[in-house]
TIBABA-993136 format. One record per residue (C-alpha): chain; residue number from 0; x, y, z; residue in three letters. Coordinates in nm, 4 decimals. Layout:
! residues N
 mol seq        u        v        w type
   A NUM        X        Y        Z  Ala
...
END
This chain:
! residues 429
 mol seq        u        v        w type
   A   0  -0.1666   1.5935   3.5564  Met
   A   1  -0.0442   1.3912   3.2558  Ser
   A   2  -0.2331   1.1229   3.0352  Val
   A   3   0.0061   0.8436   2.8827  Gln
   A   4   0.0075   0.7430   2.5611  Ile
   A   5   0.0513   0.3326   2.5080  Thr
   A   6   0.0461   0.1388   2.2030  Val
   A   7  -0.3108  -0.0382   2.1499  Pro
   A   8  -0.3904  -0.3700   2.0858  Gln
   A   9  -0.3917  -0.4313   1.7190  Ala
   A  10  -0.5337  -0.7840   1.7183  Gly
   A  11  -0.4839  -1.1128   1.8696  Glu
   A  12  -0.2016  -1.2129   1.6995  Ser
   A  13  -0.0045  -0.8677   1.7194  Val
   A  14   0.2026  -0.8370   2.0134  Ser
   A  15   0.4622  -0.5656   1.8622  Thr
   A  16   0.5123  -0.2926   1.6016  Gly
   A  17   0.7083  -0.0269   1.4909  Val
   A  18   0.6285   0.3485   1.5501  Leu
   A  19   0.6973   0.4646   1.2216  Ala
   A  20   0.6418   0.8325   1.2611  Ala
   A  21   0.4833   1.0963   1.5146  Trp
   A  22   0.2344   1.3091   1.3323  Leu
   A  23   0.2655   1.5731   1.5974  Lys
   A  24   0.5753   1.7422   1.7249  Glu
   A  25   0.7244   1.7123   2.0532  Asp
   A  26   0.5594   1.9632   2.2371  Gly
   A  27   0.2693   2.0510   2.0442  Ala
   A  28  -0.0846   2.1096   2.1563  Ala
   A  29  -0.3246   1.8291   2.0463  Val
   A  30  -0.6715   1.7837   2.0995  Asn
   A  31  -0.8631   1.4130   2.1878  Glu
   A  32  -0.9195   1.1927   1.9048  Gly
   A  33  -0.6536   1.3619   1.6828  Glu
   A  34  -0.4275   1.0996   1.5286  Glu
   A  35  -0.0492   1.1485   1.7387  Leu
   A  36   0.1430   0.8649   1.5367  Phe
   A  37   0.1758   0.5680   1.3076  Glu
   A  38   0.2081   0.2071   1.4257  Leu
   A  39   0.2929   0.0057   1.1815  Glu
   A  40   0.2337  -0.3585   1.2296  Thr
   A  41   0.2720  -0.6737   1.0299  Asp
   A  42  -0.0954  -0.6323   0.9284  Lys
   A  43  -0.1165  -0.2657   0.8437  Ala
   A  44  -0.0265   0.0501   0.9496  Thr
   A  45  -0.2816   0.2578   1.1799  Leu
   A  46  -0.3070   0.5668   1.2803  Ala
   A  47  -0.3228   0.6166   1.6936  Val
   A  48  -0.5525   0.8997   1.8184  Pro
   A  49  -0.5027   1.1127   2.1167  Ala
   A  50  -0.6693   0.9866   2.4098  Pro
   A  51  -0.6834   1.3471   2.5634  Ala
   A  52  -0.6478   1.7290   2.5011  Ser
   A  53  -0.3065   1.9169   2.6243  Gly
   A  54   0.0439   1.9419   2.5264  Thr
   A  55   0.2198   1.6440   2.3852  Leu
   A  56   0.5442   1.4857   2.4913  Lys
   A  57   0.7400   1.2295   2.3219  His
   A  58   0.9293   0.9135   2.4642  Ser
   A  59   0.9992   0.6991   2.2126  Val
   A  60   1.1847   0.7928   1.8791  Ala
   A  61   1.0134   0.7143   1.5340  Glu
   A  62   1.1422   0.3712   1.4056  Gly
   A  63   1.1416   0.2320   1.7516  Thr
   A  64   0.9842  -0.1232   1.7998  Glu
   A  65   0.7323  -0.1109   2.0437  Val
   A  66   0.5189  -0.3701   2.2822  Ala
   A  67   0.1350  -0.3648   2.2844  Val
   A  68   0.0685  -0.1750   2.6347  Gly
   A  69   0.4055  -0.0212   2.6215  Ser
   A  70   0.4261   0.3904   2.7321  Val
   A  71   0.5521   0.6131   2.3645  Val
   A  72   0.4389   0.9440   2.5512  Gly
   A  73   0.2295   1.1354   2.7234  Glu
   A  74  -0.0006   1.4354   2.7418  Ile
   A  75   0.0278   1.7078   2.9682  Met
   A  76  -0.3395   1.8270   3.0606  Thr
   A  77  -0.4648   2.1240   3.2435  Asp
   A  78  -0.2077   2.3086   3.4698  Gly
   A  79   0.0730   2.0317   3.3581  Ala
   A  80   0.0827   2.1736   2.9727  Ser
   A  81   0.2133   2.5185   3.1302  Ala
   A  82   0.4763   2.3455   3.3344  Lys
   A  83   0.6285   2.1339   3.0300  Ala
   A  84   0.8518   2.4263   2.8739  Pro
   A  85   1.0031   2.4675   3.2453  Ala
   A  86   1.0697   2.1062   3.2963  Ala
   A  87   1.3137   2.1449   2.9721  Gly
   A  88   1.0734   2.0233   2.6973  Val
   A  89   1.1709   2.2766   2.3974  Gln
   A  90   0.9952   2.4028   2.1499  Ser
   A  91   1.0533   2.2729   1.7753  Ala
   A  92   1.1871   2.6125   1.6756  Ala
   A  93   1.4304   2.5851   1.9674  Ala
   A  94   1.5224   2.2275   1.9280  Ala
   A  95   1.5896   2.2322   1.5771  Ala
   A  96   1.9345   2.2623   1.4052  Pro
   A  97   2.0327   2.6349   1.2366  Pro
   A  98   1.9438   2.4868   0.8692  Ala
   A  99   1.5864   2.4327   0.9957  Ala
   A 100   1.5607   2.7597   1.1718  Ser
   A 101   1.6541   2.9248   0.8183  Val
   A 102   1.3918   2.7531   0.6184  Glu
   A 103   1.1484   2.7926   0.8868  Ala
   A 104   1.2113   3.1991   0.8603  Ser
   A 105   1.1960   3.1369   0.4855  Lys
   A 106   0.8613   2.9491   0.4772  Asn
   A 107   0.6562   3.0418   0.7833  Gly
   A 108   0.6873   2.8668   1.1296  Ser
   A 109   0.7158   2.5075   1.1717  Gln
   A 110   0.4165   2.4962   1.3719  Glu
   A 111   0.1897   2.5848   1.0577  Gly
   A 112   0.3851   2.3441   0.7945  Ser
   A 113   0.2683   2.0191   0.6880  Thr
   A 114   0.5727   1.8199   0.7056  Leu
   A 115   0.5693   1.4945   0.9393  Ser
   A 116   0.8448   1.4973   1.2042  Pro
   A 117   1.0391   1.2079   0.9775  Ala
   A 118   1.0204   1.4210   0.6675  Ala
   A 119   1.1593   1.7648   0.8319  Arg
   A 120   1.4493   1.5507   0.9390  Arg
   A 121   1.5017   1.4031   0.5754  Val
   A 122   1.4472   1.7696   0.4507  Ala
   A 123   1.7217   1.9084   0.7216  Glu
   A 124   1.9603   1.6785   0.6209  Glu
   A 125   1.9487   1.7629   0.2736  Asn
   A 126   1.8998   2.1274   0.2934  His
   A 127   1.5443   2.1033   0.1114  Leu
   A 128   1.3463   2.4219   0.1103  Ser
   A 129   0.9518   2.3021   0.1706  Glu
   A 130   0.8797   2.4835  -0.1378  Ser
   A 131   1.0300   2.1722  -0.3398  Val
   A 132   0.7774   1.9376  -0.1280  Leu
   A 133   0.4721   1.8091  -0.2374  His
   A 134   0.2659   1.6156   0.0240  Gly
   A 135   0.0923   1.2840  -0.0801  Thr
   A 136  -0.0209   1.2108   0.2399  Gly
   A 137  -0.3385   1.2734   0.4475  Lys
   A 138  -0.4419   1.6224   0.3942  Gly
   A 139  -0.1560   1.7000   0.2140  Gly
   A 140   0.0806   1.5965   0.4517  Leu
   A 141   0.4481   1.5269   0.3483  Val
   A 142   0.5558   1.2093   0.4261  Thr
   A 143   0.9231   1.0581   0.4757  Lys
   A 144   0.8867   0.9004   0.1396  Glu
   A 145   0.7714   1.2673  -0.0158  Asp
   A 146   1.0973   1.3902   0.1268  Ala
   A 147   1.3606   1.1103   0.0298  Leu
   A 148   1.1702   1.1493  -0.3263  Arg
   A 149   1.2451   1.5176  -0.3487  Ala
   A 150   1.5685   1.4536  -0.1950  Ala
   A 151   1.6602   1.2018  -0.4607  Glu
   A 152   1.5688   1.4307  -0.7448  Leu
   A 153   1.7776   1.7191  -0.6190  Ser
   A 154   2.0673   1.5186  -0.6094  Arg
   A 155   1.9901   1.4125  -0.9722  Glu
   A 156   1.9856   1.7792  -1.0535  Arg
   A 157   2.3167   1.8470  -0.8867  Gln
   A 158   2.4941   1.5548  -1.0759  Val
   A 159   2.2870   1.6617  -1.4152  Gln
   A 160   2.4202   2.0207  -1.3729  Thr
   A 161   2.7853   1.8928  -1.2482  Ala
   A 162   2.8253   1.6945  -1.5741  Ala
   A 163   2.7739   1.9773  -1.8271  Pro
   A 164   2.9720   2.2379  -1.6431  Gln
   A 165   3.2936   1.9710  -1.6497  Ala
   A 166   3.2574   1.8815  -2.0149  Ala
   A 167   3.1597   2.2495  -2.1469  Ala
   A 168   3.4551   2.4472  -2.1659  Pro
   A 169   3.5474   2.3028  -2.5449  Gln
   A 170   3.6917   2.6183  -2.6279  Pro
   A 171   3.9518   2.5987  -2.3887  Ala
   A 172   4.1154   2.3040  -2.5734  Lys
   A 173   4.2555   2.5643  -2.8368  Ala
   A 174   4.3801   2.8100  -2.5641  Ala
   A 175   4.5701   2.4726  -2.4006  Ala
   A 176   4.7595   2.4045  -2.6976  Lys
   A 177   4.9192   2.7295  -2.6470  Ala
   A 178   4.8963   2.7481  -2.2936  Thr
   A 179   4.9493   2.3571  -2.1957  Pro
   A 180   4.7238   2.2667  -1.8846  Ala
   A 181   4.8553   2.0476  -1.5939  Pro
   A 182   4.8454   1.6470  -1.7180  Ala
   A 183   4.6211   1.5676  -1.3984  Lys
   A 184   4.3567   1.8060  -1.4956  Ala
   A 185   4.1849   1.6180  -1.8056  Ala
   A 186   4.0650   1.3264  -1.6126  Pro
   A 187   3.8476   1.5104  -1.3771  Thr
   A 188   3.5413   1.5666  -1.6049  Ala
   A 189   3.4465   1.1871  -1.6267  Ala
   A 190   3.3781   1.1958  -1.2309  Arg
   A 191   3.0617   1.3535  -1.1063  Pro
   A 192   2.8862   1.0978  -1.3887  Val
   A 193   3.0267   0.7979  -1.2866  Ala
   A 194   2.9502   0.8553  -0.8939  Ala
   A 195   2.6041   0.9548  -0.9829  Gly
   A 196   2.5445   0.5945  -1.2034  Glu
   A 197   2.6953   0.3867  -0.8989  Arg
   A 198   2.4972   0.5325  -0.5949  Arg
   A 199   2.3215   0.3120  -0.3546  Gln
   A 200   2.0833   0.3572  -0.1160  Glu
   A 201   1.9595   0.1199   0.1807  Arg
   A 202   1.6177   0.1003   0.3642  Val
   A 203   1.5149  -0.1191   0.5863  Ala
   A 204   1.2239  -0.3386   0.5156  Met
   A 205   0.8588  -0.2502   0.6816  Thr
   A 206   0.7325  -0.4647   0.9123  Met
   A 207   0.4402  -0.5736   0.6585  Ile
   A 208   0.6665  -0.6160   0.3420  Arg
   A 209   0.8535  -0.8769   0.5870  Arg
   A 210   0.5205  -1.0230   0.6898  Arg
   A 211   0.4592  -1.0675   0.3179  Ile
   A 212   0.7947  -1.1848   0.2458  Ala
   A 213   0.7507  -1.4398   0.4962  Glu
   A 214   0.4189  -1.5455   0.4130  His
   A 215   0.5260  -1.6035   0.0182  Leu
   A 216   0.8467  -1.7998   0.1611  Val
   A 217   0.6292  -2.0362   0.3852  Gln
   A 218   0.3656  -2.0943   0.1020  Gly
   A 219   0.6142  -2.1684  -0.1663  Lys
   A 220   0.8143  -2.4064   0.1321  Gln
   A 221   0.4839  -2.5978   0.2348  Glu
   A 222   0.2365  -2.5873  -0.0721  Ala
   A 223   0.2477  -2.7198  -0.4093  Ala
   A 224   0.1289  -2.4508  -0.6093  Tyr
   A 225   0.0230  -2.4857  -0.9769  Leu
   A 226  -0.1724  -2.2292  -1.2018  Thr
   A 227  -0.4617  -2.2474  -1.4640  Thr
   A 228  -0.5403  -1.9923  -1.7216  Phe
   A 229  -0.8341  -1.9344  -1.9082  Asn
   A 230  -0.9937  -1.5929  -2.0810  Glu
   A 231  -1.3042  -1.4492  -2.0590  Ile
   A 232  -1.5644  -1.2238  -2.2899  Asp
   A 233  -1.6133  -0.9241  -2.1079  Met
   A 234  -1.8860  -0.8167  -2.3449  Ser
   A 235  -2.1893  -0.8878  -2.1672  His
   A 236  -2.0864  -0.7452  -1.8265  Val
   A 237  -1.9401  -0.4551  -1.9980  Met
   A 238  -2.2741  -0.3898  -2.1788  Ala
   A 239  -2.4763  -0.4168  -1.8415  Leu
   A 240  -2.2588  -0.1591  -1.6452  Arg
   A 241  -2.3022   0.0743  -1.9277  Thr
   A 242  -2.6623   0.0438  -1.9203  Gln
   A 243  -2.7464   0.0659  -1.5762  Tyr
   A 244  -2.4386   0.3003  -1.4644  Arg
   A 245  -2.6269   0.6026  -1.3834  Asp
   A 246  -2.9017   0.4532  -1.2354  Gln
   A 247  -2.6969   0.2019  -1.0311  Phe
   A 248  -2.5049   0.4765  -0.8839  Glu
   A 249  -2.8263   0.6993  -0.8221  Ser
   A 250  -2.9926   0.4454  -0.6270  Arg
   A 251  -2.7157   0.2905  -0.4207  His
   A 252  -2.4402   0.5668  -0.4212  Gly
   A 253  -2.1558   0.3756  -0.5411  Ile
   A 254  -2.0359   0.2756  -0.8755  Lys
   A 255  -2.1164  -0.0629  -1.0393  Leu
   A 256  -1.7247  -0.2282  -1.0946  Gly
   A 257  -1.6396  -0.5401  -1.2159  Phe
   A 258  -1.5162  -0.6957  -0.8764  Met
   A 259  -1.8686  -0.7406  -0.7797  Ser
   A 260  -1.9267  -0.9835  -1.0612  Phe
   A 261  -1.6024  -1.1657  -0.9692  Phe
   A 262  -1.6913  -1.1820  -0.6021  Val
   A 263  -2.0385  -1.2863  -0.6841  Lys
   A 264  -1.9255  -1.5365  -0.9422  Ala
   A 265  -1.6542  -1.6938  -0.6812  Ser
   A 266  -1.8934  -1.7288  -0.4022  Cys
   A 267  -2.1202  -1.9537  -0.6751  Gln
   A 268  -1.8073  -2.1592  -0.7704  Ala
   A 269  -1.6762  -2.2088  -0.4749  Leu
   A 270  -1.9966  -2.3778  -0.3118  Ala
   A 271  -1.9899  -2.6192  -0.6056  Glu
   A 272  -1.6057  -2.6927  -0.5796  Tyr
   A 273  -1.5305  -2.6674  -0.1922  Pro
   A 274  -1.1632  -2.7878  -0.2028  Glu
   A 275  -1.0920  -2.4414  -0.3277  Ile
   A 276  -1.2288  -2.3222  -0.0199  Asn
   A 277  -1.0402  -2.5191   0.2130  Ala
   A 278  -0.7079  -2.5096   0.3703  Tyr
   A 279  -0.4897  -2.7722   0.5298  Leu
   A 280  -0.4177  -2.7971   0.8786  Glu
   A 281  -0.1807  -3.1067   0.9606  Gly
   A 282  -0.3571  -3.4461   0.7877  Ser
   A 283  -0.6942  -3.2791   0.7788  Asp
   A 284  -0.8430  -3.0652   0.5174  Ile
   A 285  -1.0659  -2.8020   0.6682  Val
   A 286  -1.3519  -2.7135   0.4496  Tyr
   A 287  -1.4719  -2.3785   0.5179  Asn
   A 288  -1.8614  -2.3665   0.4764  Arg
   A 289  -1.8837  -1.9782   0.4860  Tyr
   A 290  -1.7180  -1.7395   0.2226  Tyr
   A 291  -1.5049  -1.5005   0.3225  Asp
   A 292  -1.3526  -1.3008   0.0067  Ile
   A 293  -1.0466  -1.1410   0.0499  Gly
   A 294  -0.9801  -0.8651  -0.1831  Val
   A 295  -0.6396  -0.7212  -0.2497  Ala
   A 296  -0.5481  -0.3297  -0.2293  Val
   A 297  -0.2758  -0.1553  -0.2959  Ser
   A 298  -0.1160   0.0742  -0.0090  Ser
   A 299   0.1867   0.3106   0.0410  Glu
   A 300   0.3221   0.0242   0.2857  Arg
   A 301   0.2207  -0.2762   0.0684  Gly
   A 302  -0.0046  -0.4917  -0.1101  Leu
   A 303  -0.2688  -0.5900   0.2055  Val
   A 304  -0.6121  -0.8017   0.2064  Val
   A 305  -0.9079  -0.6782   0.3687  Pro
   A 306  -1.2021  -0.9316   0.3894  Val
   A 307  -1.5544  -0.9239   0.2587  Val
   A 308  -1.7196  -1.1234   0.5363  Arg
   A 309  -2.0206  -1.3707   0.3973  Asp
   A 310  -2.0102  -1.2168   0.0626  Ala
   A 311  -2.2563  -1.4995  -0.0928  Glu
   A 312  -2.5154  -1.3186   0.1180  Ala
   A 313  -2.4361  -0.9339   0.0074  Leu
   A 314  -2.6051  -0.7932  -0.3076  Ser
   A 315  -2.3781  -0.6402  -0.5539  Phe
   A 316  -2.4157  -0.2984  -0.4313  Ala
   A 317  -2.3001  -0.4063  -0.1029  Glu
   A 318  -1.9960  -0.5615  -0.2021  Val
   A 319  -1.8954  -0.2713  -0.4072  Glu
   A 320  -1.9812  -0.0585  -0.1014  Gln
   A 321  -1.7846  -0.2885   0.1302  Lys
   A 322  -1.5044  -0.2834  -0.0644  Ile
   A 323  -1.4854   0.1076  -0.1086  Ala
   A 324  -1.5495   0.1044   0.2554  Asp
   A 325  -1.2356  -0.1419   0.3181  Leu
   A 326  -1.0114  -0.0130   0.0618  Ala
   A 327  -1.0546   0.3734   0.1788  Gly
   A 328  -1.0020   0.2965   0.5100  Arg
   A 329  -0.6518   0.0896   0.4132  Val
   A 330  -0.5038   0.4004   0.2535  Arg
   A 331  -0.6450   0.6125   0.5675  Glu
   A 332  -0.4849   0.3767   0.7755  Lys
   A 333  -0.7856   0.3052   0.9513  Arg
   A 334  -0.8597  -0.0842   0.9184  Ile
   A 335  -0.8247  -0.3135   1.1824  Thr
   A 336  -0.6416  -0.6231   1.2137  Val
   A 337  -0.9537  -0.8474   1.2199  Asp
   A 338  -1.0662  -0.6641   0.8779  Glu
   A 339  -0.7203  -0.8204   0.7263  Leu
   A 340  -0.8030  -1.1842   0.8826  Ser
   A 341  -0.9508  -1.5081   0.8096  Gly
   A 342  -1.0380  -1.5082   0.4802  Gly
   A 343  -1.0790  -1.8411   0.2886  Thr
   A 344  -1.0428  -1.7539  -0.0798  Phe
   A 345  -0.8778  -1.4294  -0.2611  Thr
   A 346  -0.9282  -1.1929  -0.5834  Ile
   A 347  -0.6133  -0.9849  -0.6798  Thr
   A 348  -0.6627  -0.7305  -0.9668  Asn
   A 349  -0.3309  -0.6878  -1.1628  Gly
   A 350  -0.5167  -0.5403  -1.4231  Gly
   A 351  -0.5797  -0.2225  -1.2486  Ile
   A 352  -0.2143  -0.1610  -1.2921  Phe
   A 353  -0.1922  -0.3249  -1.6792  Gly
   A 354  -0.1022  -0.6908  -1.6054  Ser
   A 355  -0.1984  -0.8838  -1.8993  Leu
   A 356  -0.1338  -1.2078  -1.7418  Leu
   A 357   0.0570  -1.3539  -1.4134  Ser
   A 358   0.0867  -1.6459  -1.1760  Thr
   A 359  -0.0422  -1.4970  -0.8108  Pro
   A 360   0.0708  -1.6894  -0.5197  Ile
   A 361  -0.2544  -1.8109  -0.2823  Pro
   A 362  -0.2654  -1.6057   0.0892  Asn
   A 363  -0.1173  -1.9232   0.3024  Phe
   A 364  -0.2815  -2.1077   0.4146  Pro
   A 365  -0.5598  -2.0266   0.1860  Gln
   A 366  -0.5465  -2.3286  -0.1176  Ser
   A 367  -0.6053  -2.0719  -0.4170  Ala
   A 368  -0.6530  -1.7217  -0.5491  Ile
   A 369  -0.8170  -1.6076  -0.8269  Leu
   A 370  -0.6344  -1.3353  -1.0749  Gly
   A 371  -0.7790  -1.0760  -1.2992  Met
   A 372  -0.6153  -0.8997  -1.5423  His
   A 373  -0.6312  -0.5970  -1.7777  Ser
   A 374  -0.8905  -0.6245  -2.0626  Ile
   A 375  -0.8139  -0.5820  -2.4480  Gln
   A 376  -0.9648  -0.6250  -2.7631  Lys
   A 377  -0.8813  -0.9389  -2.9441  Arg
   A 378  -1.0053  -1.1184  -3.2568  Pro
   A 379  -1.1576  -1.4517  -3.1071  Ile
   A 380  -1.3801  -1.7120  -3.3143  Ala
   A 381  -1.7430  -1.7256  -3.2327  Val
   A 382  -1.9919  -1.9116  -3.4443  Asp
   A 383  -1.7222  -1.9846  -3.7090  Asp
   A 384  -1.6846  -1.6023  -3.7185  Gln
   A 385  -1.3451  -1.3958  -3.6092  Val
   A 386  -1.5050  -1.1293  -3.4323  Val
   A 387  -1.3128  -0.8444  -3.2092  Val
   A 388  -1.4178  -0.8856  -2.8277  Arg
   A 389  -1.2958  -0.7114  -2.5047  Pro
   A 390  -1.1155  -1.0297  -2.3602  Met
   A 391  -0.9708  -1.0766  -1.9888  Met
   A 392  -0.6976  -1.3533  -1.9009  Tyr
   A 393  -0.7903  -1.5258  -1.5776  Val
   A 394  -0.5390  -1.7120  -1.3510  Ala
   A 395  -0.6280  -1.9738  -1.0521  Leu
   A 396  -0.3180  -2.0788  -0.8669  Ser
   A 397  -0.4018  -2.3461  -0.6249  Tyr
   A 398  -0.2632  -2.5774  -0.3718  Asp
   A 399  -0.1851  -2.8779  -0.5503  His
   A 400  -0.2082  -3.0993  -0.2149  Arg
   A 401  -0.5720  -3.0143  -0.1874  Ile
   A 402  -0.7023  -2.9410  -0.5335  Val
   A 403  -0.6846  -3.1633  -0.8307  Asp
   A 404  -0.6325  -3.0393  -1.1559  Gly
   A 405  -0.9512  -3.1461  -1.2931  His
   A 406  -1.1299  -2.9031  -0.9882  Gly
   A 407  -0.9150  -2.6248  -1.0430  Ala
   A 408  -1.0126  -2.6298  -1.4354  Val
   A 409  -1.3666  -2.6863  -1.3669  Ser
   A 410  -1.3641  -2.4148  -1.1014  Phe
   A 411  -1.2154  -2.1000  -1.3475  Leu
   A 412  -1.4374  -2.2816  -1.6475  Val
   A 413  -1.7241  -2.2102  -1.4009  Arg
   A 414  -1.6157  -1.8664  -1.3449  Ile
   A 415  -1.5815  -1.8132  -1.6936  Lys
   A 416  -1.9655  -1.8937  -1.7495  Gln
   A 417  -2.0684  -1.6955  -1.4602  Leu
   A 418  -1.9034  -1.3715  -1.5609  Val
   A 419  -1.9478  -1.4136  -1.9759  Glu
   A 420  -2.3429  -1.4579  -1.8296  Asn
   A 421  -2.3914  -1.2524  -1.5328  Pro
   A 422  -2.7654  -1.3586  -1.5837  Glu
   A 423  -2.6474  -1.7145  -1.4301  Arg
   A 424  -2.5536  -1.5044  -1.1345  Leu
   A 425  -2.8992  -1.3871  -1.0291  Leu
   A 426  -3.0733  -1.6923  -1.1246  Leu
   A 427  -2.7831  -1.8982  -0.9460  Glu
   A 428  -2.7711  -2.1941  -1.2626  Val
END
């Protein structure tokens, strides 16, 4: 018998996705629960598990757009798995082109390699040995992006090798005076360099990237965004983290980061300035009386924003644990669409990438987003004395249709007060 592999429901608003990559070869033996393929939706990339144990048979090629509930393959169970080869299902080694067979013989069987099917195809097309491929995927899996990167480096080395060889024979010029060379031989030296400098590559946008683009354009077209700035002295927070770092981690099993301070400060400030936690719906302003804080997380597929639900009711440790759990499952492609939906306010931290200042765009239809940035020591005036303090620029981008300048500036000042004096967060003053 066989068990059909269908595209799972990935959320109420998601009806289609793209089968981004098969994680198991056609004809491979799989166990129930093993990850079979990556489904890329406009919300996230999810790894879909096997519904049963047996022999896998692909029905849909990588890169195909598929609807929720559609069949993309099947698993032959019991006696059916033994009949699969007789029905015309070739093994990976038999179906592979000659170049792949040579690589398999050099590096071991393909069945035991760590290449994804998409990565193997790129490697075969570019005649890459598996020894030059380094995996960044789960368990060291070589992804399609890893193979493309290796192919790019291989081409660059070929260009760099070709250029010196073409320009190297300087002594030949002296010999050319005694034995004149044909006039057409001279211009050939510059051709490899010029070709290498003008190369292009066309790659289709992922569904997540397309969705991000649509949201940004929609927000720009429908909202009136402004940004206000301030700076925060991080001395007290940094001292507090240093003083209680070991005790906090020992008791809660998680490190005390900066994000929990900003999440808790945002919840308190949002309660005081509810328009920042609202959105427009037609001619109505909808005020959220709860605080679901989106925290931007960078992944290989793009920026996604998992949501920390009811953040105002969580402790510092619970906020840190929740963020770590969500971020980990984003990178492992186990996040659900529901966990990426419904946030009321967003925080993004460009400082982890070294950003000093930016103007983030709110996650439409939310009315505002808080941008954190890198911490740098700068001279500031304190009690008429110039001192050096660790300072962070913060930015609040907001929809001017809902939020007035006074409310936006006051909100950001409140964030500054709470983070510079973290005891206020505990006392709620």
